[in-house]
VOKESE-788097 format. One record per residue (C-alpha): residue number from 1; x, y, z. Coordinates in pm, 1 decimal. Each point is the difference from the previous one (the first is absolute). Layout:
<nodes>
NODE numar       xx       yy       zz
NODE   NUM        X        Y        Z
...
</nodes>
This chain:
<nodes>
NODE numar       xx       yy       zz
NODE     1   -257.2 -18167.8  -1832.9
NODE     2   -220.0    -33.7    308.2
NODE     3   -317.9    190.4     55.8
NODE     4    154.9    175.3    295.2
NODE     5    247.1    163.9   -233.9
NODE     6   -272.4    174.1   -202.8
NODE     7   -249.4     96.9    273.0
NODE     8     19.7    356.4    137.1
NODE     9    134.7     21.5    350.7
NODE    10   -231.5    142.3    266.1
NODE    11    144.4    284.0    205.3
NODE    12    130.4   -109.3    337.2
NODE    13   -192.7    109.4    306.3
NODE    14    193.2    224.7    237.1
NODE    15   -273.0     48.3    256.0
NODE    16    -17.0   -355.1    120.2
NODE    17   -373.2    -11.3    -78.0
NODE    18   -106.0   -224.0   -282.3
NODE    19   -156.4    183.5   -296.5
NODE    20    157.0    338.5     75.8
NODE    21    296.8     73.9   -217.6
NODE    22    255.8    279.1    -17.7
NODE    23    -11.6    257.2   -279.7
NODE    24    242.8    -43.7   -285.4
NODE    25    327.8    174.9     81.9
NODE    26    -45.4    256.2   -278.0
NODE    27   -318.8    138.5    169.8
NODE    28    121.0    -31.9    356.1
NODE    29    228.8    304.6    -26.2
NODE    30   -145.2    188.9   -298.5
NODE    31   -341.9     82.4    145.1
NODE    32    117.0    152.3    330.5
NODE    33    265.5    209.4   -174.9
NODE    34   -245.6    121.2   -263.8
NODE    35   -254.5    106.8    262.4
NODE    36    266.6    176.9    200.7
NODE    37    122.5    188.1   -307.1
NODE    38   -352.1    108.8    -89.6
NODE    39    -69.9    113.2    355.1
NODE    40    322.3    199.6     12.3
NODE    41    -79.9    164.6   -332.9
NODE    42   -350.4     90.6    115.3
NODE    43    134.3    144.9    326.8
NODE    44    262.4    201.2   -189.0
NODE    45   -267.3    146.4   -229.2
NODE    46   -219.5     84.2    299.8
NODE    47    278.4    182.5    185.3
NODE    48    114.2    174.5   -319.6
NODE    49   -351.4    134.1    -61.5
NODE    50    -27.6    107.9    365.0
NODE    51    324.2    197.8     24.4
NODE    52     30.9    131.8   -355.6
NODE    53   -207.4    318.0     54.1
NODE    54    233.7    102.8    284.7
NODE    55    337.1    -54.4   -171.3
NODE    56    167.9    322.4   -108.6
NODE    57     58.9      9.0   -374.6
NODE    58    295.2    232.4    -59.5
NODE    59    -66.5     -3.4   -376.0
NODE    60   -322.2    194.8     50.1
NODE    61      7.9    380.9      5.7
NODE    62     30.8    141.9    350.7
NODE    63   -348.7     98.8    124.5
NODE    64    -34.1    375.9     24.3
NODE    65    -69.9    156.1    335.2
NODE    66   -355.4    136.8      9.2
NODE    67    -16.0    274.6    264.1
NODE    68   -336.5    104.4    139.4
NODE    69    128.9    242.1    264.7
NODE    70    339.1    173.3    -32.1
NODE    71    143.2    265.1    233.7
NODE    72    281.1    227.8   -120.9
NODE    73     42.8   -231.7   -298.1
NODE    74     53.7   -306.1    224.8
NODE    75   -244.1   -287.6    -49.6
NODE    76   -181.6    -71.5    327.1
NODE    77   -291.3   -219.2   -112.4
NODE    78     15.1   -212.7   -315.9
NODE    79   -226.8   -266.2   -146.6
NODE    80     29.3   -348.9    143.8
NODE    81    126.9    111.4    342.4
NODE    82   -115.9     92.1    348.0
NODE    83    109.0    292.7    218.1
NODE    84    -78.2    149.8    339.5
NODE    85    -51.6    336.2    169.9
NODE    86     87.9    -26.3    369.4
NODE    87    -35.5    248.6    284.7
NODE    88   -128.1     51.4    351.5
NODE    89   -362.3     86.4     69.4
NODE    90    -96.1    351.1   -119.0
NODE    91    318.2     36.2   -208.2
NODE    92   -223.2     69.2   -304.6
NODE    93     51.7   -334.0   -175.2
NODE    94   -339.8     13.6   -170.9
NODE    95     58.3    361.4   -103.8
NODE    96    332.5   -103.0   -154.2
NODE    97   -144.9   -301.8   -181.6
NODE    98   -286.7    203.8   -140.7
NODE    99    234.8    282.3   -103.4
NODE   100    236.5   -237.2   -183.1
NODE   101   -287.7   -170.0   -180.3
NODE   102   -173.6    327.2    -89.2
NODE   103    322.4    165.5   -114.7
NODE   104     71.3   -292.4   -232.5
NODE   105   -355.6     -1.5   -138.7
NODE   106    -21.2    379.7    -36.0
NODE   107    -29.9    175.6   -332.0
NODE   108    330.2    176.5    -82.4
NODE   109   -110.9    349.3     95.3
NODE   110    215.7    225.1    219.2
NODE   111   -302.1    170.2    152.7
NODE   112   -100.5   -315.3    186.7
NODE   113     99.9    -42.1    363.5
NODE   114    187.1   -330.9      8.4
NODE   115    352.5   -134.3     50.8
NODE   116    211.7    127.6   -287.9
NODE   117    281.2   -244.8     84.3
NODE   118   -227.5   -290.4   -106.3
NODE   119     -0.7    -92.3   -369.8
NODE   120   -336.5     23.5   -175.5
NODE   121   -163.4   -324.7   -116.8
NODE   122   -357.5    117.9    -52.4
NODE   123   -133.9   -309.1   -179.4
NODE   124     39.6   -239.8    292.2
NODE   125   -300.4   -155.1    174.9
NODE   126     18.8    -16.9    379.8
NODE   127   -184.0   -218.6    249.5
NODE   128      1.2    147.3    351.8
NODE   129    -83.7   -252.5    273.5
NODE   130    -69.7    141.6    347.9
NODE   131    -31.4   -245.4    287.9
NODE   132      2.6    241.6    296.8
NODE   133   -212.6    311.3    -50.2
NODE   134   -371.1     58.5    -24.4
NODE   135   -164.1    119.9   -319.0
NODE   136     11.1    368.7     97.8
NODE   137    379.8      0.2     33.2
NODE   138     53.6   -216.7   -306.8
NODE   139   -205.7    243.8   -206.5
NODE   140    233.9    276.7    113.9
NODE   141    290.2   -200.3   -144.9
NODE   142   -185.3    -36.6   -331.6
NODE   143    -82.2    371.7     -1.0
NODE   144    364.8     88.8     70.0
NODE   145    129.3   -220.3   -280.7
NODE   146   -262.6    135.8   -239.7
NODE   147    106.2    356.0     81.1
NODE   148    369.6    -72.2    -47.8
NODE   149    -46.5   -183.8   -331.5
NODE   150   -201.6    282.9   -153.9
NODE   151   -324.1   -199.7    -27.3
NODE   152   -197.5    244.4    214.1
NODE   153    140.9    295.5   -191.4
NODE   154   -145.6   -166.0   -311.4
NODE   155   -343.0    -10.1    165.5
NODE   156     -1.6   -369.6     93.3
NODE   157   -123.2   -127.3    333.9
NODE   158    302.7   -226.1     42.2
NODE   159    302.7   -132.2   -185.2
NODE   160   -137.2   -242.3   -266.0
NODE   161    312.5   -220.0      2.6
NODE   162    -31.5    -62.4    375.1
NODE   163   -204.6   -283.8    152.9
NODE   164    -31.8      3.7    379.3
NODE   165   -103.3   -276.8    240.0
NODE   166    -83.3     45.2    368.7
NODE   167     22.6   -338.8    173.2
NODE   168     11.4     94.8    366.3
NODE   169   -295.0   -213.4    113.3
NODE   170    118.5   -324.6   -165.7
NODE   171    217.5   -280.8    130.5
NODE   172    360.7    -27.8   -125.0
NODE   173    -86.5   -282.2   -240.0
NODE   174   -307.9    184.1   -130.7
NODE   175    208.2    313.2    -57.5
NODE   176    254.7   -192.4   -203.3
NODE   177   -271.8   -176.8   -202.4
NODE   178   -181.9    324.9    -88.8
NODE   179    330.1    165.0    -93.2
NODE   180     94.3   -295.2   -220.3
NODE   181   -335.5     -2.7   -178.6
NODE   182     29.1    373.0    -65.6
NODE   183    351.8    -31.8   -141.2
NODE   184   -112.6   -260.1   -251.5
NODE   185   -320.7    191.0    -80.5
NODE   186    140.8    347.1    -70.7
NODE   187    308.0     98.2   -202.5
NODE   188    260.8     84.9    265.6
NODE   189    362.8    113.1    -21.5
NODE   190     71.8    105.8    358.5
NODE   191   -154.4   -135.2    321.4
NODE   192     27.9    185.9    331.4
NODE   193    -87.9   -196.3    315.2
NODE   194    -37.9    254.0    279.6
NODE   195     18.2   -229.3    302.1
NODE   196    166.6   -314.9   -130.9
NODE   197     12.1   -143.3    354.4
NODE   198   -379.8    -33.3     -6.8
NODE   199     22.9   -269.5   -267.4
NODE   200    121.2   -244.7    264.5
NODE   201   -101.0    -87.4    354.4
NODE   202    341.7     15.0    165.4
NODE   203    286.9    208.6   -141.0
NODE   204    240.7   -185.6    230.0
NODE   205    -88.2   -338.6   -145.6
NODE   206    303.8    -94.2   -208.4
NODE   207   -172.5   -248.5   -229.6
NODE   208   -306.3    217.9    -55.0
NODE   209    216.1    305.1    -73.5
NODE   210    224.1   -183.0   -246.9
NODE   211   -307.5   -149.4   -167.7
NODE   212   -166.4    340.4    -44.2
NODE   213    313.3    162.7   -142.4
NODE   214     44.6   -300.2   -230.2
NODE   215   -358.6     41.7   -122.0
NODE   216     55.8    368.5    -70.0
NODE   217    320.9    -71.3   -192.8
NODE   218   -176.0   -264.1   -207.5
NODE   219   -298.2    230.0    -59.1
NODE   220    217.4    290.0   -116.7
NODE   221    179.7   -230.4   -244.7
NODE   222   -312.7   -165.4   -139.8
NODE   223   -187.0    328.8    -47.6
NODE   224    307.7    204.2   -102.1
NODE   225    -86.8    260.2    262.3
NODE   226    179.3    165.3    290.2
NODE   227   -132.5    -43.1    354.7
NODE   228     85.9    281.5    243.3
NODE   229    -63.3    -92.0    363.4
NODE   230    -41.7    245.5    288.2
NODE   231     85.1   -117.8    352.1
NODE   232    116.9    120.6    338.9
NODE   233    347.6    -11.9    149.1
NODE   234     76.8    -97.3    357.4
NODE   235    -38.8    298.6    237.6
NODE   236    318.4    207.0      7.9
NODE   237    157.4   -206.0   -278.2
NODE   238     28.4     -0.7   -378.3
NODE   239    -51.1   -379.0    -13.7
NODE   240   -326.5   -117.3   -155.4
NODE   241   -222.4   -169.6    256.7
NODE   242    -11.6   -375.9     51.7
NODE   243    106.1   -293.3   -214.2
NODE   244   -214.6    146.6   -277.6
NODE   245    213.5    314.3     -2.7
NODE   246    321.2   -203.5     -3.7
NODE   247   -126.0   -215.1   -287.1
NODE   248   -101.6    308.0   -200.2
NODE   249    335.5    168.7     55.3
NODE   250    179.4   -308.8   -134.4
NODE   251   -214.4    -33.1   -311.8
NODE   252    -90.5    358.9    -86.7
NODE   253    135.9    188.7   -297.4
NODE   254     -5.1    316.6    211.8
NODE   255    -61.3     72.4    367.3
NODE   256    -86.3    366.0     60.4
NODE   257     30.3    130.6    355.6
NODE   258   -200.6    304.6    110.2
NODE   259     31.1    172.3    338.1
NODE   260   -119.5    324.4    156.1
NODE   261    214.5    303.7     73.4
NODE   262   -224.6    270.4    139.6
NODE   263   -255.2     92.8   -264.6
NODE   264    197.9   -179.3   -272.2
NODE   265     24.1   -363.4    -97.9
NODE   266    340.4   -118.4   -120.5
NODE   267      7.9   -263.5   -274.5
NODE   268    309.9   -216.6    -42.0
NODE   269     92.5   -306.8   -208.7
NODE   270     64.4   -264.4    264.0
NODE   271     69.2   -293.9   -233.5
NODE   272      6.1     18.2   -380.6
NODE   273     87.0   -258.7   -264.6
NODE   274     35.1    285.9   -248.1
NODE   275    182.3    327.2     42.8
NODE   276   -135.1    174.9    312.3
NODE   277   -175.8    334.5    -31.9
NODE   278    101.7    310.6    190.2
NODE   279   -161.5     56.7    337.8
NODE   280   -277.4    260.7     -2.0
NODE   281   -262.9    151.4    228.9
NODE   282   -366.1     95.1    -25.4
NODE   283   -265.8    166.6    211.6
NODE   284   -379.7     -9.1    -19.7
NODE   285   -171.3    324.8    -98.9
NODE   286   -311.9    141.4    164.9
NODE   287   -195.7   -149.2   -290.0
NODE   288    134.9   -346.2     83.6
NODE   289    237.1    -23.1   -298.2
NODE   290    357.0   -133.3     49.6
NODE   291    251.5    255.5   -126.8
NODE   292    375.5    -23.5    -40.2
NODE   293    199.9    216.8    239.6
NODE   294    359.9     56.1     99.9
NODE   295    163.5   -264.1    215.4
NODE   296     19.2    143.1    355.6
NODE   297    329.6    171.1     79.3
NODE   298    103.9   -263.0    251.3
NODE   299    -36.2   -264.4   -273.3
NODE   300    112.9    205.9   -298.4
NODE   301    320.4   -195.3    -59.2
NODE   302    -31.6   -225.7   -305.3
NODE   303     90.9   -369.3     28.4
NODE   304    287.5     71.9   -240.6
NODE   305    127.4    277.0    227.9
NODE   306      5.9   -243.1    290.2
NODE   307    209.6   -242.8   -200.2
NODE   308    248.2    271.9    -94.5
NODE   309     15.7    114.8    362.7
NODE   310     58.3   -359.7    106.4
NODE   311    273.7    -46.2   -258.5
NODE   312    181.2    314.0    111.5
NODE   313    -28.2    -33.5    376.5
NODE   314     54.4   -376.7     31.1
NODE   315    242.2    -69.8   -282.5
NODE   316    167.1    330.7    -80.0
NODE   317   -177.9     32.3   -334.4
NODE   318     82.8   -333.4   -166.1
NODE   319    -54.1   -368.2     70.6
NODE   320    -54.0   -332.6   -172.9
NODE   321   -340.3    -15.7   -160.8
NODE   322    -99.7   -324.5    174.3
NODE   323     87.7    147.2    339.8
NODE   324   -213.9    307.9    -61.8
NODE   325   -288.0   -217.8   -121.7
NODE   326      5.7   -213.7    314.8
NODE   327     20.2    307.2    222.9
NODE   328   -300.3    163.6   -170.5
NODE   329   -196.5   -324.4     35.1
NODE   330     56.8    -25.3    374.2
NODE   331    -20.4    370.2     88.3
NODE   332   -309.6     89.7   -204.1
NODE   333   -176.3   -340.6     17.6
NODE   334     -4.3    -36.3   -378.4
NODE   335     20.9   -304.5   -223.3
NODE   336    329.1    -58.8   -178.0
NODE   337   -159.7     74.7   -337.9
NODE   338   -131.0    337.0    121.5
NODE   339    337.0     89.4    154.4
NODE   340    175.8    -84.6   -326.9
NODE   341   -252.0    202.8   -201.3
NODE   342     50.5    306.4    219.5
NODE   343    375.0    -16.6    -48.3
NODE   344    -48.5    -40.5   -375.4
NODE   345   -237.8    298.0    -10.3
NODE   346    263.3    220.7    168.4
NODE   347    262.0   -123.4   -247.7
NODE   348   -230.2     71.2   -295.8
NODE   349    -58.7    352.2    133.6
NODE   350    371.0     58.8     32.6
NODE   351    -18.4     42.8    377.8
NODE   352    212.0   -310.9     50.0
NODE   353    281.1   -132.2   -217.8
NODE   354     60.9   -372.4    -54.3
NODE   355    356.4   -123.3    -45.5
NODE   356     40.3   -376.5    -33.6
NODE   357   -152.2   -136.2    322.1
NODE   358      5.2    336.8    178.5
NODE   359   -241.6    290.3     28.5
NODE   360     94.9    349.3    110.4
NODE   361   -157.5    340.8     41.5
NODE   362     13.3    199.9   -323.9
NODE   363    166.1    309.9    151.3
NODE   364    349.2    134.5     43.5
NODE   365    -55.4      8.9    375.8
NODE   366     42.4   -206.1    204.2
NODE   367    116.7   -253.0   -259.1
NODE   368    109.3     30.0   -362.5
NODE   369    -47.7   -245.8   -283.2
NODE   370    368.7    -92.3      3.5
NODE   371    -14.7    -61.5    373.1
NODE   372   -309.1   -212.4    -46.8
NODE   373    184.5   -212.7   -253.8
NODE   374    278.3    -76.1    244.3
NODE   375   -183.5    -90.4    317.9
NODE   376    -43.4   -373.2    -61.5
NODE   377    -13.1   -175.1    333.2
NODE   378     54.8    323.1    194.4
NODE   379   -343.9     11.6    159.9
NODE   380   -154.9   -211.4    275.1
NODE   381   -268.0   -261.1    -56.9
NODE   382   -357.6     30.8    122.2
NODE   383     69.0   -192.5    320.3
NODE   384     39.3    226.6    298.1
NODE   385    -87.1    323.7   -180.6
NODE   386   -205.0    232.0    217.8
NODE   387   -315.4    177.1   -117.6
NODE   388     22.5    342.8   -161.7
NODE   389   -130.3    286.6    210.3
NODE   390   -319.8    138.2   -144.1
NODE   391    -69.1   -296.7   -227.1
NODE   392   -306.0   -185.8    118.8
NODE   393    -64.0   -369.1    -47.7
NODE   394   -314.3   -146.1   -147.4
NODE   395     10.0    215.1   -309.9
NODE   396   -196.6   -152.4   -284.7
</nodes>
């Protein structure tokens, strides 16, 4: 046997440069594949950790709704959400916000002058943030709330569960910073921002508006609070002003619209994710206290009455449920969810009867239950239907 048969063979060079040899075949493919597998595993773990907190787990118990302000038994403001009160200048938006807050915080005593249609939740802590008024006017708001909650009747100077900030002289960023520091410093359940537009420089800036609303949504979730924003509508309109108003209307749990009618202010649910409350009215007493009053005669018709009138005059008393829903949406400027809820409320009250995919007026005239059951396809669609006389659009 020759020596060449027993000597180990040197690896052959593949680079063409003497002294530089190729890796053994078993390492040439193993190392790249191993690194790639490890990198993929690390990336998977990173993404899994990132998205896991946001994946809905249907095995967990359904989180209970935690109302902070409810009107007529309908939840308007709950923890972890934002809402808005909208209205033209001098429509009494601040009076309404303070009355809702005070009525919720009030001790359950019938002798107190507050809104009796608001459920009592006297243990909540409220932060009131005013960005528009001077100290003298803000102190009037505090005094009004303290009177309506019963704190002044108990001999206190002001409501102890209310913290109030006046931020008029600060810049938008400074206002937001002070508000944020206060929220994390004091125990807070409900935050009212009277003048939300003053937390940004330009309410018509799309990116700035979306960013601010996004911050408020995140803040309400992280702190488990509700943030109620007060802002103006466009003159002569029920639409909240600017891109900020549009962004709030899209994201809000509730949008409450208030408008003047003589000495009264009318309060209506414009958009609601929950069941909408019944429209009501209030006036301000000589002592400066908002008090419930009758809806003016020219606006006395309930939203449910308008739907029944619509059903009778446009469709003869019965129509497919989807058709009625779409008509209510377009005629009253409501969201589909609110339109559906109003129909359901009338059905639950027995004022409408549901039969398969139809709804009809629960009366022998002008349509009976048996007639309602047999009118499938007998009524026109929404397209081309004219407006009902006496039913106004823009109802919230």
